[in-house]
C-alpha positions as semicolon CSV with decimal commas, in nm:
position;residue;x (nm);y (nm);z (nm)
1;M;-3,478;-0,715;5,703
2;T;-3,454;-0,412;5,930
3;D;-3,530;-0,056;5,825
4;N;-3,159;0,027;5,838
5;Q;-3,072;-0,262;5,602
6;V;-3,348;-0,156;5,362
7;T;-3,211;0,201;5,355
8;I;-2,855;0,079;5,280
9;A;-2,980;-0,155;5,005
10;T;-3,195;0,122;4,853
11;D;-2,905;0,373;4,860
12;A;-2,676;0,123;4,689
13;C;-2,925;0,084;4,405
14;A;-3,000;0,453;4,374
15;P;-2,918;0,614;4,040
16;G;-2,569;0,756;4,032
17;R;-2,428;0,533;4,302
18;M;-2,354;0,213;4,105
19;D;-2,270;0,376;3,773
20;H;-2,014;0,624;3,915
21;P;-1,721;0,386;3,847
22;R;-1,874;0,314;3,504
23;K;-1,892;0,685;3,424
24;R;-1,528;0,727;3,525
25;L;-1,429;0,432;3,304
26;R;-1,631;0,574;3,013
27;M;-1,462;0,913;3,054
28;I;-1,117;0,752;3,061
29;L;-1,195;0,548;2,747
30;F;-1,337;0,858;2,577
31;A;-1,020;1,056;2,661
32;I;-0,801;0,775;2,524
33;A;-1,004;0,764;2,201
34;I;-0,975;1,143;2,156
35;L;-0,600;1,128;2,223
36;A;-0,559;0,846;1,969
37;L;-0,752;1,042;1,706
38;C;-0,542;1,352;1,767
39;L;-0,219;1,156;1,728
40;T;-0,327;0,974;1,411
41;T;-0,454;1,286;1,235
42;S;-0,109;1,437;1,252
43;F;0,014;1,145;1,041
44;S;-0,278;1,121;0,801
45;P;-0,228;1,202;0,430
46;A;-0,462;1,498;0,468
47;Q;-0,216;1,659;0,710
48;T;0,099;1,584;0,506
49;S;0,206;1,648;0,150
50;M;0,114;1,293;0,043
51;E;-0,046;1,243;-0,297
52;V;-0,231;0,932;-0,410
53;A;-0,155;0,770;-0,744
54;R;-0,357;0,497;-0,913
55;W;-0,291;0,335;-1,245
56;K;-0,332;0,015;-1,444
57;E;-0,047;-0,136;-1,637
58;F;0,010;-0,396;-1,901
59;S;0,351;-0,541;-1,984
60;Y;0,490;-0,825;-2,187
61;A;0,822;-1,010;-2,177
62;K;1,088;-0,869;-2,407
63;R;1,344;-1,121;-2,289
64;T;1,342;-1,413;-2,045
65;S;1,618;-1,634;-1,909
66;Q;1,538;-1,951;-1,720
67;I;1,746;-2,105;-1,446
68;S;1,606;-2,439;-1,333
69;G;1,679;-2,597;-1,001
70;K;1,568;-2,899;-0,802
71;I;1,362;-2,691;-0,559
72;T;1,220;-2,414;-0,774
73;A;1,207;-2,253;-1,117
74;L;1,377;-1,917;-1,147
75;D;1,326;-1,681;-1,440
76;T;1,463;-1,336;-1,510
77;V;1,224;-1,129;-1,716
78;D;1,276;-0,794;-1,886
79;R;0,938;-0,635;-1,956
80;A;0,804;-0,348;-2,161
81;G;0,457;-0,201;-2,168
82;F;0,247;0,097;-2,074
83;I;0,038;0,232;-1,789
84;V;-0,294;0,412;-1,796
85;L;-0,301;0,683;-1,532
86;G;-0,604;0,774;-1,326
87;D;-0,656;1,089;-1,535
88;G;-0,651;0,890;-1,863
89;G;-0,291;0,975;-1,952
90;F;-0,034;0,717;-2,059
91;A;0,326;0,638;-1,968
92;Q;0,573;0,368;-2,066
93;V;0,689;0,102;-1,825
94;S;0,999;-0,115;-1,839
95;S;1,112;-0,357;-1,573
96;S;1,363;-0,620;-1,486
97;T;1,236;-0,880;-1,242
98;V;1,320;-1,221;-1,107
99;H;1,025;-1,464;-1,098
100;T;1,024;-1,768;-0,874
101;L;0,770;-2,049;-0,888
102;S;0,764;-2,302;-0,605
103;P;0,656;-2,666;-0,651
104;E;0,342;-2,583;-0,448
105;G;0,232;-2,327;-0,710
106;K;0,332;-2,017;-0,515
107;A;0,474;-1,740;-0,730
108;F;0,703;-1,454;-0,631
109;Y;0,863;-1,172;-0,824
110;Q;1,095;-0,894;-0,725
111;G;1,273;-0,630;-0,923
112;L;1,300;-0,275;-1,048
113;V;1,047;-0,086;-1,258
114;M;1,102;0,237;-1,452
115;Y;0,806;0,459;-1,546
116;D;0,870;0,710;-1,829
117;F;0,621;0,994;-1,877
118;K;0,583;1,190;-2,200
119;D;0,701;1,514;-2,033
120;G;1,040;1,349;-1,962
121;S;0,970;1,272;-1,596
122;T;1,061;0,929;-1,464
123;I;1,001;0,718;-1,154
124;L;1,219;0,427;-1,042
125;A;1,041;0,181;-0,814
126;K;1,105;-0,154;-0,649
127;V;0,837;-0,424;-0,648
128;D;0,804;-0,727;-0,422
129;V;0,501;-0,944;-0,503
130;S;0,378;-1,294;-0,413
131;G;0,075;-1,517;-0,430
132;D;-0,080;-1,817;-0,600
133;Y;0,041;-1,844;-0,960
134;N;-0,309;-1,921;-1,093
135;S;-0,473;-1,617;-0,929
136;K;-0,387;-1,261;-0,838
137;L;-0,051;-1,179;-0,686
138;V;-0,031;-0,897;-0,431
139;G;0,266;-0,706;-0,299
140;T;0,432;-0,371;-0,246
141;I;0,572;-0,103;-0,470
142;T;0,828;0,137;-0,321
143;F;0,932;0,456;-0,498
144;L;1,311;0,492;-0,496
145;S;1,376;0,805;-0,704
146;G;1,237;1,028;-0,975
147;T;1,325;1,307;-1,215
148;H;1,164;1,636;-1,320
149;R;0,817;1,662;-1,166
150;Y;0,884;1,347;-0,958
151;K;1,224;1,456;-0,830
152;G;1,269;1,350;-0,469
153;I;0,973;1,108;-0,476
154;T;0,927;0,879;-0,178
155;G;0,638;0,655;-0,087
156;R;0,490;0,313;-0,126
157;G;0,174;0,133;-0,215
158;T;0,008;-0,188;-0,319
159;I;0,044;-0,366;-0,651
160;T;-0,201;-0,636;-0,755
161;S;-0,111;-0,833;-1,066
162;W;-0,207;-1,141;-1,264
163;M;-0,071;-1,320;-1,569
164;P;-0,340;-1,440;-1,811
165;N;-0,068;-1,585;-2,038
166;Q;0,289;-1,672;-1,955
167;W;0,479;-1,346;-1,908
168;D;0,192;-1,116;-2,013
169;M;0,105;-0,922;-1,701
170;Y;-0,174;-0,688;-1,595
171;A;-0,133;-0,488;-1,276
172;E;-0,317;-0,229;-1,071
173;V;-0,124;0,009;-0,851
174;E;-0,244;0,232;-0,568
175;A;0,025;0,424;-0,384
176;S;0,081;0,728;-0,165
177;Y;0,384;0,943;-0,225
178;S;0,540;1,275;-0,148
179;L;0,793;1,483;-0,333
180;G;1,117;1,598;-0,176
181;E;1,167;1,962;-0,089
182;K;1,420;1,985;-0,372
183;S;1,138;1,958;-0,624
184;G;0,962;2,292;-0,569
185;E;0,714;2,200;-0,843
186;K;0,361;2,089;-0,762
187;Q;0,293;1,741;-0,894
188;D;0,030;1,741;-1,166
189;R;-0,142;1,411;-1,219
């Protein structure tokens, strides 16, 4: 190897020469990460008027109607029960749902749920839940409308439920919601 070739090889391995493209790539990735964080924080619940609600509910069947078919069993169920709010308060729940059980043991239910609070406020929500009949069912709850302190409610969340006995149901709800501008009242959990 000649002295000139040694100098070129040494310069190529010198600090700062080989990692220059790497530094540029790191800076570009860093800028993209910062930009992504800036965009997502504008949509985070901390930057909007979103509230978080959590509660547990128990309901039982007031009335059921069964429609049998060759492919699946279909039941309409009217439920009544109560919920325990995160702050220890109570509310009544009533719902009308359609339950479907497939031959493979998959269960589905969809319907409307009304939550009545002791101050006269109400929330109407839609649920859409599925899973294995012998374990927990998971789905979504979507708030459709409300009255009094929940007037103008919008939002959605997750509902996890299970049925220890036929038509007795326990559920846990965690949802984010906001109140419409028409409500001028601050929501008090």
